[in-house]
N, C-alpha and C positions, 0 to 999 in steps of 0.2 A: 556560497552554496545556498540553494533554495530548497526548503523542505515543503512538500505538499502532502496533506493528508486527504486521501481519497476514500469516500464512502462509496461502497459498490452494493447494489442490488443485483442479485444473480438468479438464474434458473435454479431453483431449489434442487432439482435432480442432478445438477451439474456443479455444485459449489465446490467440492474438493478439486475437480479438474480445472475450474475457473481459477481457483486460488493458485494452484501449481503454475498455470499458464502465465498468470499476472506476476507471480514471484520470479519467473524466469526472464521477465523483461528488463533490458538495460535501464538503470535508473531506479528500479524498484528495490528497496532494501529489505522490506518486511511485508508480510500479508498476514493479517489476524482474521480468523473467523470469530464473530461476535454475536451476542444476543441483541434483541431489540429489532427495530424497523429496518436495519440494514443487515447484510449477510457478511460482508468483508470490509476490513479496513486496510488499505494499501499505503505504505510510507514511501513517498518518492523523494529522493534526494539527488538534485542535478545542479549543474553549474549556472544555468541562466534560463530566462523565460522561454526562449526558443526550445530548449530541452524539455521543459515542462510540457509545452504544446506537443512536441513530438512523442513524448512518452505517454501522456494521458490521451489527448485527442486522436493521435494518429495510431496508436498501438493498444493501450489498455481498453479504450472504448470499443475496439473492434474484436476483442477476444470473444469467441462464440460463448454464449451463456450470460454475458454482461447485459443486463436489462437497462441499468440507469446508474449514473455516477453523480456525486456531488464533490466538488474539490474545494479544499480550504488551504490557503497559503499561510505558513507560519511566519510571523514577524520576528519573534525572539524565542530562544531557548532559555528556560530558567533552571534547567537541571542539566548538568554535564556528566552525571554518573554513568558508569559502565553498566548497562543492564545485564549483560552476561554474568558478571561477577555478582550482581545483586540476587540473581536467581540460581546461583551456584549451590549445588548440594554439599559442597566441600570435599568431594571425592576425587582424588587424583590418582 
């Protein structure tokens, strides 16, 4: 499994729509709106490098409102914790 972290600069007027369109792409597991010099961070988790290219270069970069992307490929994961349970409010 390959994990790519994609920094996305987006048209400010369309950030929510851009985020939703990116989140709907196959291979994209999460999209976060963030502060700083970028607008969104997309987590891409796919099987191989061809799928990285297909997801990012062929689809994500073509979402209307995406201005620029910067992709980082993860080498190792040092934390295997379950994020959902870490942020759980304990309400069942």
